[in-house]
N, C-alpha and C positions, 0 to 999 in steps of 0.2 A: 874693743877692749878685750884683753887676754882673761880667761877664766882663771880666777884666783882661788877657787875652792880646792880643798886638799884632795888628793887622789884617794880613790875608794880602796879600802882594805880587801885582802883576799875574801874575808867573810862576806863583805858587802858585795863584791863582785859576783860571788857564788849566789848569794841570795837574789840579786837583780837578775842574773841569767836564768835561774831557774824559774822565777815568776814570769818573766817575759816569754820564755819558751812554752810554759804550760798554758799561759793565756792564749798564745798564738795557736797552739794545737787544739785547744778546746774550741776556739772560735772557728778554726779550719774545719773541724769535724761537724760542729752545729751547722755551718753553712752548707757543707756538702750534703748532710742528711736532709736539710731543708730545701735546697735549691738544685742538687746535683753536683757532681764532681768535675764535670767538663770545665776546663779552663782554670781550675784552681790550683794554686801553688802551695806546696807544703811549706810551713814556717822554716826559717833558717835556724839551725842548731848552733848555739852559741859555742866558741872555742874556750874550753875552760881547763885545758891540760895543765897550765901553769898553776892552777889553784889547788891541785890534788894533793901536793905535800902539805900545805897549810891545812886542808880539810882533814887529812889523816892525823896530823898532830892534835887538832882540836878535838877529833873523835876520840883518840886515845886518852886525852886529858879528861874528857866527859866521863869516861869509863873508870877512872881512878877514884878511890875513896869510898867504895861501897855503893849500894843500891840507893840511889836518890832520885825518885820519879820527877821531882820538880826540876832538878838540874838536867835531867835528860829531856824534859819537855822544853826547856830553854834552849837547849842545843839544837832541837829539831826546828824551833822558831828561827834561830840564826842561820842554820845550816839545813834548809829543807830538804828532804830526800828526793833524789832524782836519779834516773838511770844513765842519761846521756853523758854526765861528767865522768862516770866510772868506766866508761867504755874502753879507754886505753889499758885499763888494768885487768880486765876480765879475762883474757885469754891466759894470762899467767897465773891469777889468783882464784879464779871461780872453780868451783867443784860441785858435783851433783849432790843433791839431797833427795834420795829416792823414796823415803818413808817420812811421814810426819803425822802427829797425832795431837789434837787439843784435848786435854784431860779435863775432868769435872771441875777441878780446882783452878783451871785456868792456866796451868803449867803446860809445857810442851815436851813431847818426845820426838827426836829426830835421829835419823840414820845419816851420818855424815860420810860422803865418799860413795863413788859409783859401785855397783854390785860386784864388779870384777876387781875392785880394790880392796885392801884389807879394812879400811873404815872403822867407824865407831858409832855407838848409840850414845846420846847425850840426853839429859833431862835439864830443861830450861825453866828456872823459877826464880822469882824475886830478883831479877837482874843478874842471875848467875847461871853458868852452864857447867854441868857436872857430867863426866864420862861415866857410863855404867860399865863397870868392870866385867870383862869376859862375856860381853854380849855383842854379837856381830850384826845382827839385824832383828828386826821385830816387825810385827803386824797387829792390827786390831780386827775383831769380828764386826760384822755390820750393825750388830745392836750395841756395840761399844763396851761390852762386858768382858769378854775374854781376850787375853793377850798372848800372843805367840813370840818366844824369844829364841833366836837362833844362836847356839853356842857351839863351841868346837865339838862337843860330845853328842849333841843332838838338838832337838827342838823342844822346849818346854812351853806348856800352856798353863797360865795362871788365870784364876777368877779375880780380875781387877789388875791394875798394872803393877801393884806391889802386893797382891793377894796370894792365897794358898795355891799350891800346885795341883792341877786336876788331871794333867796328861803329860807323859813323856814319850816322844816320837823320835825314831832314828831317822838320820839323813838317808835318803834313797840311794841306791846304786844308780849312777846315771845311765847304765845300760839295763836297768830293771824294766820288764815289760816288753822286751824286744823278742823277736822270734827265737825259738829254741834251736840250739846248734849253732847259732850265728857267733862267730868268732871275731870280736873286735878288741882293740887294745884297751886296757883298763884306764879309766878316767878318775880324776879326783872328784869329791862330792860336789854336787851343784852349789853354785853361789846364787842366793835367791834375789830376784829382783822384786818379788813381792811374797809375803807370808800372810795368809788370811785365815784366821780360825773360823770354823764354822759356829753358828750361834748356840750349839749345844756344848761347845768346848771339846768335843771328842776327836774332831778331824781338823786338818789344816790343809788349805790349798797352797801348793808350793809352785811359784812360778819362776823358771830360770831358763837360761839360754840352752841348758842340756836337756830341758823337758819341763812339762807341766804335769805335776803329780798331785793326787789326793793322798795325804798321809793318813794312816789309821793305826790302831793297835796292832793289826795283823801285818803291816808293812806299808807298800805304796802301790797305788793304781795309776799307771800312766794314762793320761788323757791326749797329750800332744808330744811328739808326733804320734799319730794313731797307729796301732799295730797293723791295721788293715792297709794303710798306705805304705808302710814299710815293706809288708809282704808283697804287695803289688810291684814295688820297685824291684824286688828280688826276682819276681816272676818275669819282669821286663828285661832281666839280664843285668842289672846293676850288681857289681860285685861288691863284697862286704867292705873293702877298703875305700870304696868310693860312695858308700851309702851315707846319705845326710840325714843325721838324727838330731842335729842342733837346731835352734830357733832364733829368729831375728824378729824384733819388735813383739817378742812374747808378752802376753797379758792376760789377766783373768779377773774375775769379779764373782762373788757370792751374793745371792739375794738375801734380804733381811730375814726371811724365814728359813733359809738354808735349803730351800727345795730346788734352787736352780744354780748352775755353774756356767757362766760365759767365759769362753776361752778363745784365743786366737793368736796368729802369728802372721807374718807378711805373705806366707803362701797359703792360698785357698780362701775359704769362706770363714765367716763367724760361725762358731759352734756353741750350742748350748746343750749341757747335760742335766738330767734330773738327779735327784738326791741319791738314787741307786746307781748313778754313774752310767746311765744309759743315754746315748745320743738321741736327742728329741728334736733338735732343729739345726739346720744348715742354712744360713742367711748370706746371700750374696752381698758384698760391701757396695757402698755408694761411691767409692773411690778405688784406688789401685790396690792398696795393701791394708788389710786389717791391722789396726794400731792400738785400740783402746776400747774397754767395755765398763759400763757403770750401771747399776741399778738405782732407782730413785728411793728416797727414804721410805716411802710406803711400801715398795717392792712390787708395784704393779706395772712399772715401766722399765724398759731396758734401752739404754743409749749405746749405740755401737758406732764407733769412729773408724774410718779408713782414710789413709793419707796418700799424697802423691807429692814428693818433694816437701815443701813447708805448708802445703794446703791440704785440704781434705773435705770430707763430707760426714755427717753424723745422721744415722738412722734412728728413729724411735720405734720400738716394738711393744705392744701390750703383751705382758706376761701370759695372759689368758690365750694369745694366739700362737704361743710357742710350740706346743706339742704338734709335731707333724709338719711344722712350717719348713718349706724348702723353696728357696728362690735363687735366681741367677744373679750374677754381677750386674749392677745398674739396673736392677729391677724396677718396673713402676708399679709393683704390687701394692695396693692401698694399706696393706698391713705393716709395711715397712717404709713409711714416708721419710723423706730427708727433712730434719729438723733444723739443721745449720749446715749451711754450705760455704766452705772457705777455710775452716780451721783444721789443722793438724792437732789433735787433742792429746796432751800429756798427762793431764790430771783433771778430776772432775768431781763435783758433789751435787747435792740438790737441796733445795728447801721449797716447801709448799708445792706449787705446780710449776717450779722452774728448774732447769738445769743450770749450773754454773761450771763453765770449762775454762781451762788454762791452755792457751795455744802456743804456737811456736815463736810468735812474735812479741810475747811479753804481755798479752792482754788477757784479762779475765773477761769472759762473755757470758751473759746470761740470756736464756730464751726459754719461752714457755715449752710445755710438753706437747703443744701443737704447732710449735715452730715459730712463734712471734718473738722478734728481738725485744729484749727489755733494757739492757744497759751494758756498758763496757767500762773497764777500769784498768789502767795501764800501770804495770810494775816494771816490766822489762826483762829480757831474756826468757828463754823457753821455760815452762813450768815443769816440774817434775814431781810434786806431790801437793795434796790439799785436804783440808778438813774443815768442818764447820760445827759449831756448837748445836746442841739439841734444840735450843730455842731459835736458832737461825739468825742470831744477832752478830756473831763474831766468826770471821773467816780467817783461817791461817793458810798460807801457801808457800811453797818452796821453789827455787829456781835452780837451773844448771849453773847459775852464776854464784852459787854458795850463799844465797840470800833467802831469809825467811821473813815474811811479813805478817803482821796481824792487823786485820781490818775491821772497824766497826761498821757494820752495814747499816744502811738507812740512818746515817748520821750525817750532818752537814759537811760537805766536801770543802777541804781547805783550798786556798787559792793556788797552792803549788801542785795540787793534784790533777793529773790528766785522766779524764774520764767523762762519761755521760751520766753516771749515777751518783746519788748523794751517799758516798761512802768515804770513810775517813781512815787512812793508814795511821795507826797509833804506835806501832812499834816495828822496828826492822833490826834483824840480826845478820852479821856478816861473819860467816865461817869461811875465811880465806886462807890459802895454803901458807902463806908467809907470816901470817898474824900469829904472834905468840900465844894469843887467846881469842876467842870470838869476841867481837865488839858489838855492843847494842847501840843502835842509832835511833 
């Protein structure tokens, strides 16, 4: 007998596809972790391209009429968030979100657009996204008190995100700190990939492809590329026009007490400076190219990631061991153990005794400070920024796909969520290039 039931609507098809795929992936991961991965076949990813038009129309409709949490929650029930259905749109629509902060009132700050793009900074609150005029980039100190604001005329530091001004710092000359007498073509001011105020609000770590600098009232001190390395290039016969002073995979972190600065780029070792800007540690990476650094919330551990293609390895170092530490690439020194093997890290935070990293494959991964795996949580696309509430209950993360998620940690996982931990994504924002305005999902 022929099936006389009515065909499923696009919403019903979406819901069914997401649920089936999430259940299949979770079962696949659970089986692999329990019994091993040999012979296991990954679940089939449903074809949902034909549903995208209906999904977008429904999403736009749910965003009309002001902030209505109940309506948004109902939409998420009907159209559960998932990454795989969006894949056909991401190359055209996605964009990097390199800075993200969760404020004490639960609202968000985000920089939209890659560092080399004009971009904007937005404040997200009560279901609305508002552009902060004349702000090009921002950053927050490790203690969450001081904020740095990159503007055309310079960098301003405020006590609180909308608090009083405490410092005004000039953009550095990209050629500052280079050997005297070196003649190079003038360059425009650096575009920050990170701005990190020190916990006293008086200095700012500027990370950029043109160099990594500590900005202060007297000017700027270059940390990378190091003056010594550039001088050695010149001694080796490299002419000025061929001199490489730019950076790739540039990154930096400031410890919560402001006493340590970890920096790096794809060439060389992980470097750590003290508060007086003296080089105190050179740590050989656990993979090919230094890629990321992060201090834990207590400030007594440092996570150092290096990558190779989309994989990598993360070392854990006790801050007490930093002074005088010098190790080779792939060292087996017990002071620099590998805590996580496999992830290229783009963003990270910590809570309690665990680090939480965002990798190149769209997974949040948590592991202890001694290297024990805790949980994983799938969002999709490479992560680009992350923050966590002081109580460790709310995590926010951004991706290169132009997506921001808010996750309630240690809360019952919904059926549509892919992951091994009990965590619940409660909000998602899409900052897509062709959208007239960002949309909340």
